[in-house]
Structures are given as structure tokens and as C-alpha cells.
FISEBA-406430 format. One line per 2 residues: number of its first residue (from 0); their letters; for each residue x, y, z of N, C-alpha, C. Coordinates in pm, 1 decimal, decimal comma. Example, Ala and Ser with C-alpha at 12.3 -4.5 7.8 and 13.67 -1.06 7.14 Angstrom:
<pts>
0> as> 1319,0/-569,0/780,0/1230,0/-450,0/780,0/1320,0/-330,0/780,0; 1285,0/-225,0/708,0/1367,0/-106,0/714,0/1290,0/3,0/787,0
</pts>
This chain:
<pts>
0> mq> 83,8/-118,8/0,0/0,0/0,0/0,0/88,2/125,1/0,0; 59,2/215,3/-89,3/136,5/338,9/-100,3/73,5/446,7/-12,1
2> lk> 157,9/519,2/60,3/109,0/627,5/145,2/63,8/745,4/59,9; -41,3/812,3/105,6/-90,1/930,8/36,5/10,1/1044,2/53,0
4> kr> 25,5/1125,9/-50,2/108,2/1245,7/-39,5/35,6/1346,7/47,9; 110,7/1411,6/135,1/56,2/1509,4/230,5/76,6/1649,1/174,0
6> il> -31,4/1726,3/163,2/-27,5/1855,9/95,6/-77,3/1966,8/187,2; -5,7/2080,2/183,1/-44,6/2202,3/252,6/-94,2/2301,5/147,9
8> vv> -214,2/2355,2/166,8/-275,5/2449,6/72,5/-264,4/2590,4/129,7; -205,6/2682,6/50,1/-186,1/2820,3/96,6/-245,7/2917,9/-4,3
10> dd> -343,8/2995,5/41,5/-406,4/3098,3/-42,0/-480,7/3193,5/50,9; -480,8/3322,3/19,6/-549,3/3418,3/105,3/-700,7/3415,4/87,9
12> aa> -750,4/3356,7/-18,8/-894,7/3348,1/-42,3/-947,2/3213,9/8,7; -1036,6/3219,6/106,8/-1090,6/3097,5/167,4/-1160,2/3008,9/64,6
14> vi> -1231,4/3068,3/-29,3/-1303,6/2989,5/-130,1/-1204,9/2913,4/-219,8; -1091,6/2972,8/-250,4/-990,0/2905,4/-332,2/-928,9/2789,5/-253,5
16> rl> -900,1/2812,0/-125,1/-847,1/2702,7/-42,5/-944,2/2585,5/-40,3; -1072,0/2614,1/-25,5/-1173,7/2509,7/-22,9/-1179,4/2434,4/-155,5
18> ml> -1178,5/2507,2/-266,2/-1181,8/2443,4/-397,9/-1058,2/2356,1/-420,6; -940,8/2407,7/-384,5/-818,2/2329,9/-401,2/-820,7/2203,3/-315,7
20> kk> -869,9/2215,2/-192,4/-880,5/2098,2/-105,0/-968,1/1990,6/-168,2; -1084,1/2031,1/-221,7/-1175,5/1935,0/-283,7/-1110,9/1867,0/-404,0
22> ii> -1043,2/1944,4/-487,8/-975,6/1888,8/-605,7/-866,0/1791,2/-563,6; -784,3/1832,9/-469,1/-672,6/1749,5/-423,4/-723,2/1620,7/-360,3
24> es> -821,0/1631,0/-273,3/-872,9/1512,7/-205,3/-947,7/1419,8/-300,4; -1005,6/1473,7/-408,1/-1074,7/1388,4/-505,5/-975,9/1302,9/-583,6
26> dd> -849,7/1343,8/-586,6/-744,8/1265,9/-652,7/-670,7/1176,6/-554,3; -730,7/1153,4/-437,4/-678,7/1061,6/-336,8/-547,0/1107,1/-272,8
28> ye> -533,1/1238,5/-255,2/-421,7/1293,6/-178,7/-476,9/1341,1/-44,5; -388,9/1367,8/50,1/-431,3/1411,7/182,6/-392,5/1558,4/204,0
30> vv> -490,9/1643,0/231,4/-463,4/1782,0/266,9/-443,7/1784,3/418,5; -320,4/1813,0/460,8/-288,6/1808,4/603,8/-312,3/1941,4/673,0
32> gd> -328,6/2048,3/595,0/-354,0/2178,5/654,7/-367,1/2284,6/548,5; -402,2/2405,2/594,1/-410,1/2519,3/503,2/-367,3/2644,6/577,7
34> as> -330,6/2745,3/499,4/-285,1/2872,6/556,1/-332,0/2985,1/465,3; -346,5/3105,1/524,1/-399,4/3218,3/447,9/-293,8/3321,4/409,9
36> ng> -168,7/3300,8/452,6/-60,6/3390,3/410,7/73,3/3317,9/427,3; 178,6/3378,5/378,5/309,5/3315,0/380,7/364,8/3290,5/519,7
38> te> 341,0/3382,7/609,8/389,7/3367,1/746,9/326,1/3245,4/812,8; 195,2/3235,0/797,4/122,7/3120,1/852,0/167,6/2990,9/782,3
40> av> 195,1/2999,8/652,0/239,5/2882,6/575,5/372,5/2828,9/628,5; 465,4/2917,5/659,6/595,3/2875,2/712,7/575,8/2802,7/845,5
42> ek> 491,4/2857,3/932,0/463,4/2793,7/1061,2/400,8/2655,6/1043,0; 301,7/2646,9/953,7/233,5/2519,1/929,4/329,6/2418,7/865,0
44> yq> 415,7/2465,6/776,1/512,4/2375,6/712,0/604,0/2313,0/816,7; 653,1/2394,9/908,0/742,7/2344,6/1012,3/670,4/2248,3/1106,4
46> el> 542,0/2272,1/1127,6/462,8/2187,1/1217,0/420,5/2055,9/1150,1; 377,5/2063,1/1022,9/314,2/1948,6/956,8/406,6/1867,6/865,2
48> hp> 514,5/1926,8/818,9/609,4/1860,8/727,8/540,0/1796,1/607,1; 467,5/1875,8/527,2/398,1/1818,5/411,9/496,7/1778,4/301,9
50> dl> 450,0/1693,6/209,9/530,6/1653,6/94,3/527,5/1760,8/-14,4; 418,1/1837,7/-18,6/397,0/1936,6/-123,9/320,4/2054,9/-67,6
52> vt> 348,5/2174,5/-119,3/276,7/2295,9/-79,6/224,9/2364,2/-205,6; 94,1/2393,0/-209,7/40,1/2478,4/-315,5/44,1/2620,0/-260,1
54> md> 100,2/2713,9/-335,5/124,3/2847,9/-281,6/75,0/2955,0/-378,3; -15,4/3039,6/-329,0/-58,2/3158,6/-403,0/59,2/3255,7/-402,3
56> it> 86,1/3320,1/-514,3/200,3/3412,0/-516,6/163,0/3554,5/-479,1; 32,8/3584,9/-469,9/-10,7/3719,8/-432,6/-95,9/3711,7/-306,3
58> mp> -32,9/3743,2/-191,5/-102,9/3739,0/-63,3/-54,0/3853,1/24,7; -135,7/3894,5/122,2/-90,4/3996,6/216,8/13,3/3939,2/312,7
60> dm> 82,2/4025,6/383,8/182,0/3988,1/483,1/307,9/3935,0/416,5; 314,0/3808,5/384,7/427,1/3749,7/313,0/367,7/3670,8/196,0
62> dg> 406,7/3704,3/74,4/347,7/3635,8/-40,5/421,6/3506,2/-71,3; 372,7/3434,1/-171,9/427,9/3304,4/-207,7/569,2/3308,5/-263,1
64> iq> 610,6/3421,6/-314,5/746,8/3435,2/-368,3/846,1/3457,2/-255,8; 808,4/3534,4/-156,2/898,9/3560,5/-43,7/926,7/3433,2/30,3
</pts>
């Protein structure tokens, strides 16, 4: 049995995070968490150690490029 890939979803728009979660989970991946800005994403990454992060590049506070 292969383990599911663990994914962190980062976007400042709650509706986009929800849509991405549904798409990701429909493909049999595991969404381990979500964040609404880059600062929160860094904290969640250190806490959850996901395999992959989806990152919006335009967000308040710290964006996806920073």
C-alpha cells in the first residue's frame, strides 16, 4: 500500500483554499492543513512537514514568492 502524499494548501482566499482541497482530495491525496498567508504557511510547514505545498504568489503579509 502506497502512502498518500501530504499537501499544505496556501491561499489568502478561503473559497480558493476550499476548492483546491476538494480537487486534491478527489485525486486521493491528503490535505494536512491550510494557511492564508506566507507567514502562517511557514509555521504550518514546520509543524506538519507536508510533501507538497500549493502556494498563491499574491497574498498579504508574506506572499508566495517571499
